[in-house]
Each structure stands twice: as structure tokens, then as C-alpha cells.
FIGUDO-766617 format. One record per atom (N, C-alpha, C): residue number from 1; residue in one letter; atom name; x, y, z. Coordinates in nm, 3 decimals. Example, Ala and Ser with C-alpha at 12.3 -4.5 7.8 and 13.67 -1.06 7.14 Angstrom:
REM FIGUDO-766617
<rec 1,A,N,<1.319,-0.569,0.780>>
<rec 1,A,CA,<1.230,-0.450,0.780>>
<rec 1,A,C,<1.320,-0.330,0.780>>
<rec 2,S,N,<1.285,-0.225,0.708>>
<rec 2,S,CA,<1.367,-0.106,0.714>>
<rec 2,S,C,<1.290,0.003,0.787>>
REM end
This chain:
REM FIGUDO-766617
<rec 1,M,N,<16.566,5.000,0.492>>
<rec 1,M,CA,<16.549,5.135,0.444>>
<rec 1,M,C,<16.463,5.130,0.318>>
<rec 2,N,N,<16.364,5.200,0.303>>
<rec 2,N,CA,<16.280,5.198,0.192>>
<rec 2,N,C,<16.305,5.325,0.116>>
<rec 3,T,N,<16.386,5.325,0.011>>
<rec 3,T,CA,<16.410,5.437,-0.070>>
<rec 3,T,C,<16.355,5.415,-0.209>>
<rec 4,S,N,<16.256,5.507,-0.238>>
<rec 4,S,CA,<16.192,5.492,-0.368>>
<rec 4,S,C,<16.284,5.562,-0.477>>
<rec 5,K,N,<16.264,5.526,-0.600>>
<rec 5,K,CA,<16.338,5.577,-0.709>>
<rec 5,K,C,<16.306,5.723,-0.728>>
<rec 6,S,N,<16.206,5.780,-0.674>>
<rec 6,S,CA,<16.170,5.921,-0.688>>
<rec 6,S,C,<16.248,6.007,-0.590>>
<rec 7,T,N,<16.323,5.945,-0.496>>
<rec 7,T,CA,<16.399,6.019,-0.397>>
<rec 7,T,C,<16.523,6.068,-0.458>>
<rec 8,T,N,<16.555,6.197,-0.456>>
<rec 8,T,CA,<16.675,6.257,-0.507>>
<rec 8,T,C,<16.786,6.238,-0.410>>
<rec 9,L,N,<16.888,6.180,-0.450>>
<rec 9,L,CA,<17.012,6.155,-0.360>>
<rec 9,L,C,<17.139,6.198,-0.426>>
<rec 10,I,N,<17.244,6.213,-0.348>>
<rec 10,I,CA,<17.377,6.247,-0.395>>
<rec 10,I,C,<17.434,6.112,-0.439>>
<rec 11,E,N,<17.495,6.112,-0.559>>
<rec 11,E,CA,<17.572,5.990,-0.603>>
<rec 11,E,C,<17.714,6.003,-0.583>>
<rec 12,K,N,<17.772,6.114,-0.611>>
<rec 12,K,CA,<17.912,6.141,-0.590>>
<rec 12,K,C,<17.948,6.287,-0.603>>
<rec 13,L,N,<18.071,6.319,-0.556>>
<rec 13,L,CA,<18.120,6.456,-0.575>>
<rec 13,L,C,<18.237,6.452,-0.671>>
<rec 14,V,N,<18.256,6.560,-0.744>>
<rec 14,V,CA,<18.370,6.578,-0.837>>
<rec 14,V,C,<18.425,6.712,-0.797>>
<rec 15,F,N,<18.568,6.721,-0.791>>
<rec 15,F,CA,<18.630,6.848,-0.746>>
<rec 15,F,C,<18.715,6.893,-0.861>>
<rec 16,D,N,<18.673,7.010,-0.916>>
<rec 16,D,CA,<18.761,7.071,-1.010>>
<rec 16,D,C,<18.761,7.222,-0.980>>
<rec 17,D,N,<18.714,7.305,-1.072>>
<rec 17,D,CA,<18.720,7.446,-1.039>>
<rec 17,D,C,<18.606,7.493,-0.929>>
<rec 18,A,N,<18.514,7.389,-0.897>>
<rec 18,A,CA,<18.418,7.398,-0.803>>
<rec 18,A,C,<18.380,7.256,-0.754>>
<rec 19,I,N,<18.296,7.249,-0.656>>
<rec 19,I,CA,<18.247,7.117,-0.608>>
<rec 19,I,C,<18.126,7.083,-0.690>>
<rec 20,R,N,<18.131,6.973,-0.765>>
<rec 20,R,CA,<18.019,6.923,-0.849>>
<rec 20,R,C,<17.951,6.816,-0.771>>
<rec 21,V,N,<17.822,6.837,-0.741>>
<rec 21,V,CA,<17.741,6.735,-0.668>>
<rec 21,V,C,<17.656,6.666,-0.769>>
<rec 22,M,N,<17.684,6.540,-0.799>>
<rec 22,M,CA,<17.615,6.459,-0.896>>
<rec 22,M,C,<17.504,6.392,-0.828>>
<rec 23,L,N,<17.377,6.409,-0.876>>
<rec 23,L,CA,<17.261,6.344,-0.820>>
<rec 23,L,C,<17.214,6.229,-0.903>>
<rec 24,N,N,<17.142,6.141,-0.835>>
<rec 24,N,CA,<17.098,6.016,-0.899>>
<rec 24,N,C,<16.987,6.049,-1.002>>
<rec 25,T,N,<16.941,6.167,-1.016>>
<rec 25,T,CA,<16.844,6.214,-1.115>>
<rec 25,T,C,<16.915,6.247,-1.242>>
<rec 26,G,N,<17.045,6.259,-1.242>>
<rec 26,G,CA,<17.119,6.307,-1.355>>
<rec 26,G,C,<17.142,6.453,-1.347>>
<rec 27,D,N,<17.091,6.524,-1.245>>
<rec 27,D,CA,<17.125,6.665,-1.229>>
<rec 27,D,C,<17.251,6.692,-1.162>>
<rec 28,L,N,<17.308,6.802,-1.187>>
<rec 28,L,CA,<17.431,6.844,-1.137>>
<rec 28,L,C,<17.420,6.980,-1.063>>
<rec 29,L,N,<17.462,6.984,-0.934>>
<rec 29,L,CA,<17.464,7.110,-0.858>>
<rec 29,L,C,<17.613,7.152,-0.835>>
<rec 30,T,N,<17.635,7.276,-0.847>>
<rec 30,T,CA,<17.778,7.330,-0.834>>
<rec 30,T,C,<17.783,7.410,-0.713>>
<rec 31,L,N,<17.879,7.382,-0.631>>
<rec 31,L,CA,<17.908,7.456,-0.507>>
<rec 31,L,C,<18.044,7.524,-0.506>>
<rec 32,P,N,<18.059,7.642,-0.455>>
<rec 32,P,CA,<18.193,7.697,-0.446>>
<rec 32,P,C,<18.266,7.640,-0.334>>
<rec 33,Y,N,<18.390,7.655,-0.334>>
<rec 33,Y,CA,<18.476,7.597,-0.230>>
<rec 33,Y,C,<18.463,7.670,-0.098>>
<rec 34,D,N,<18.398,7.794,-0.102>>
<rec 34,D,CA,<18.374,7.860,0.020>>
<rec 34,D,C,<18.231,7.838,0.072>>
<rec 35,Y,N,<18.176,7.724,0.032>>
<rec 35,Y,CA,<18.036,7.688,0.078>>
<rec 35,Y,C,<18.038,7.685,0.233>>
<rec 36,T,N,<18.142,7.628,0.303>>
<rec 36,T,CA,<18.152,7.634,0.448>>
<rec 36,T,C,<18.296,7.677,0.471>>
<rec 37,E,N,<18.315,7.723,0.590>>
<rec 37,E,CA,<18.455,7.771,0.636>>
<rec 37,E,C,<18.552,7.650,0.624>>
<rec 38,R,N,<18.509,7.535,0.681>>
<rec 38,R,CA,<18.596,7.419,0.685>>
<rec 38,R,C,<18.628,7.369,0.540>>
<rec 39,I,N,<18.530,7.366,0.449>>
<rec 39,I,CA,<18.563,7.331,0.314>>
<rec 39,I,C,<18.663,7.426,0.252>>
<rec 40,K,N,<18.639,7.555,0.280>>
<rec 40,K,CA,<18.721,7.656,0.219>>
<rec 40,K,C,<18.870,7.641,0.266>>
<rec 41,K,N,<18.884,7.600,0.379>>
<rec 41,K,CA,<19.027,7.585,0.445>>
<rec 41,K,C,<19.091,7.448,0.412>>
<rec 42,A,N,<19.009,7.360,0.361>>
<rec 42,A,CA,<19.060,7.224,0.332>>
<rec 42,A,C,<19.141,7.211,0.200>>
<rec 43,D,N,<19.228,7.122,0.192>>
<rec 43,D,CA,<19.297,7.097,0.068>>
<rec 43,D,C,<19.220,7.001,-0.018>>
<rec 44,R,N,<19.248,6.978,-0.138>>
<rec 44,R,CA,<19.189,6.885,-0.230>>
<rec 44,R,C,<19.183,6.743,-0.179>>
<rec 45,T,N,<19.302,6.703,-0.122>>
<rec 45,T,CA,<19.308,6.562,-0.076>>
<rec 45,T,C,<19.215,6.542,0.036>>
<rec 46,Q,N,<19.198,6.634,0.126>>
<rec 46,Q,CA,<19.110,6.627,0.250>>
<rec 46,Q,C,<18.963,6.609,0.194>>
<rec 47,L,N,<18.934,6.695,0.094>>
<rec 47,L,CA,<18.789,6.695,0.042>>
<rec 47,L,C,<18.759,6.564,-0.041>>
<rec 48,Q,N,<18.860,6.507,-0.105>>
<rec 48,Q,CA,<18.840,6.385,-0.183>>
<rec 48,Q,C,<18.812,6.265,-0.097>>
<rec 49,N,N,<18.850,6.275,0.031>>
<rec 49,N,CA,<18.823,6.172,0.128>>
<rec 49,N,C,<18.685,6.204,0.195>>
<rec 50,Y,N,<18.591,6.158,0.129>>
<rec 50,Y,CA,<18.447,6.181,0.178>>
<rec 50,Y,C,<18.373,6.052,0.163>>
<rec 51,R,N,<18.258,6.047,0.232>>
<rec 51,R,CA,<18.177,5.931,0.221>>
<rec 51,R,C,<18.027,5.985,0.225>>
<rec 52,L,N,<17.945,5.921,0.157>>
<rec 52,L,CA,<17.799,5.955,0.145>>
<rec 52,L,C,<17.742,5.900,0.273>>
<rec 53,I,N,<17.652,5.985,0.335>>
<rec 53,I,CA,<17.577,5.933,0.455>>
<rec 53,I,C,<17.433,5.950,0.431>>
<rec 54,G,N,<17.355,5.869,0.515>>
<rec 54,G,CA,<17.211,5.874,0.495>>
<rec 54,G,C,<17.172,5.829,0.359>>
<rec 55,G,N,<17.240,5.731,0.299>>
<rec 55,G,CA,<17.203,5.681,0.169>>
<rec 55,G,C,<17.222,5.777,0.059>>
<rec 56,G,N,<17.294,5.885,0.080>>
<rec 56,G,CA,<17.308,5.985,-0.032>>
<rec 56,G,C,<17.241,6.113,0.009>>
<rec 57,R,N,<17.187,6.120,0.127>>
<rec 57,R,CA,<17.117,6.246,0.178>>
<rec 57,R,C,<17.221,6.351,0.225>>
<rec 58,G,N,<17.346,6.307,0.236>>
<rec 58,G,CA,<17.446,6.404,0.290>>
<rec 58,G,C,<17.583,6.348,0.260>>
<rec 59,V,N,<17.686,6.427,0.297>>
<rec 59,V,CA,<17.827,6.390,0.272>>
<rec 59,V,C,<17.908,6.417,0.401>>
<rec 60,H,N,<17.991,6.334,0.437>>
<rec 60,H,CA,<18.083,6.343,0.551>>
<rec 60,H,C,<18.226,6.354,0.507>>
<rec 61,F,N,<18.297,6.459,0.553>>
<rec 61,F,CA,<18.439,6.470,0.526>>
<rec 61,F,C,<18.503,6.450,0.660>>
<rec 62,P,N,<18.559,6.325,0.679>>
<rec 62,P,CA,<18.624,6.289,0.807>>
<rec 62,P,C,<18.740,6.375,0.832>>
<rec 63,D,N,<18.825,6.407,0.738>>
<rec 63,D,CA,<18.952,6.479,0.753>>
<rec 63,D,C,<18.936,6.619,0.808>>
<rec 64,I,N,<18.811,6.680,0.781>>
<rec 64,I,CA,<18.797,6.816,0.840>>
<rec 64,I,C,<18.673,6.812,0.928>>
<rec 65,D,N,<18.619,6.699,0.964>>
<rec 65,D,CA,<18.501,6.691,1.054>>
<rec 65,D,C,<18.385,6.777,1.016>>
<rec 66,E,N,<18.348,6.756,0.879>>
<rec 66,E,CA,<18.240,6.840,0.830>>
<rec 66,E,C,<18.130,6.749,0.763>>
<rec 67,D,N,<18.009,6.783,0.789>>
<rec 67,D,CA,<17.897,6.716,0.723>>
<rec 67,D,C,<17.812,6.822,0.648>>
<rec 68,I,N,<17.774,6.783,0.527>>
<rec 68,I,CA,<17.683,6.874,0.456>>
<rec 68,I,C,<17.569,6.787,0.404>>
<rec 69,S,N,<17.449,6.851,0.388>>
<rec 69,S,CA,<17.329,6.772,0.351>>
<rec 69,S,C,<17.285,6.821,0.219>>
<rec 70,L,N,<17.215,6.732,0.144>>
<rec 70,L,CA,<17.149,6.769,0.021>>
<rec 70,L,C,<17.051,6.880,0.036>>
<rec 71,S,N,<16.969,6.871,0.152>>
<rec 71,S,CA,<16.867,6.974,0.171>>
<rec 71,S,C,<16.942,7.106,0.201>>
<rec 72,G,N,<17.051,7.109,0.272>>
<rec 72,G,CA,<17.123,7.241,0.291>>
<rec 72,G,C,<17.177,7.288,0.164>>
<rec 73,I,N,<17.227,7.206,0.076>>
<rec 73,I,CA,<17.280,7.242,-0.058>>
<rec 73,I,C,<17.170,7.306,-0.128>>
<rec 74,L,N,<17.063,7.247,-0.135>>
<rec 74,L,CA,<16.948,7.294,-0.214>>
<rec 74,L,C,<16.898,7.440,-0.155>>
<rec 75,R,N,<16.891,7.455,-0.029>>
<rec 75,R,CA,<16.858,7.579,0.031>>
<rec 75,R,C,<16.960,7.683,-0.012>>
<rec 76,Y,N,<17.088,7.650,-0.003>>
<rec 76,Y,CA,<17.192,7.739,-0.043>>
<rec 76,Y,C,<17.181,7.786,-0.185>>
<rec 77,K,N,<17.149,7.686,-0.276>>
<rec 77,K,CA,<17.141,7.710,-0.417>>
<rec 77,K,C,<17.034,7.804,-0.449>>
<rec 78,I,N,<16.913,7.769,-0.385>>
<rec 78,I,CA,<16.794,7.855,-0.409>>
<rec 78,I,C,<16.816,7.996,-0.359>>
<rec 79,S,N,<16.871,8.014,-0.245>>
<rec 79,S,CA,<16.889,8.155,-0.178>>
<rec 79,S,C,<16.992,8.227,-0.269>>
<rec 80,H,N,<17.101,8.164,-0.310>>
<rec 80,H,CA,<17.204,8.229,-0.384>>
<rec 80,H,C,<17.169,8.251,-0.532>>
<rec 81,D,N,<17.091,8.164,-0.594>>
<rec 81,D,CA,<17.052,8.186,-0.724>>
<rec 81,D,C,<16.946,8.293,-0.736>>
<rec 82,L,N,<16.861,8.311,-0.629>>
<rec 82,L,CA,<16.768,8.418,-0.628>>
<rec 82,L,C,<16.835,8.550,-0.611>>
<rec 83,L,N,<16.943,8.553,-0.531>>
<rec 83,L,CA,<17.014,8.679,-0.508>>
<rec 83,L,C,<17.094,8.719,-0.642>>
<rec 84,A,N,<17.128,8.627,-0.716>>
<rec 84,A,CA,<17.203,8.655,-0.845>>
<rec 84,A,C,<17.110,8.705,-0.953>>
<rec 85,S,N,<16.984,8.685,-0.934>>
<rec 85,S,CA,<16.886,8.726,-1.038>>
<rec 85,S,C,<16.866,8.874,-1.041>>
REM end
């Protein structure tokens, strides 16, 4: 796999009052717990059991059989941030 340093990837997730998506660029994206229906219904323990997939291009939550992608997160943030303006 040839991943350049200019590729933005997910490094880790932090769960507090929202889901914090930490990127390798140092940026932080915040998602609400109702980002997807499965995430909304999951408890914190189920969410904390995740693994990065695609080298950081996505996240798999095996306990709830849910995958989310960085590209989907970015589309969500753009559309919701524009609606909030």
C-alpha cells in the first residue's frame, strides 16, 4: 500500500459528549451520537470496540456491525455545517 503523508486518515476515535474523530493531520471532527441509527442505539462499550479499516479511511464497529468512512463523515460535516450557517 502506497500511502503518502498528504493523505488524510483517521488516527483514532474519542468518545465523550460526542464522537471525536482524530485525523493524522491534527484536525478534529466532531460527530453526534445520532450520526447513524446503529451508533445512536449502541452503548459506549460497543462503540469503544472499533478498529480502523482501509488504513484509516474508515472505522468498523464489530459489536454493532457498522462501518463508517472518512469520506462519509466529511460529506456529513459539509452538509450539516452548511445547513447550520
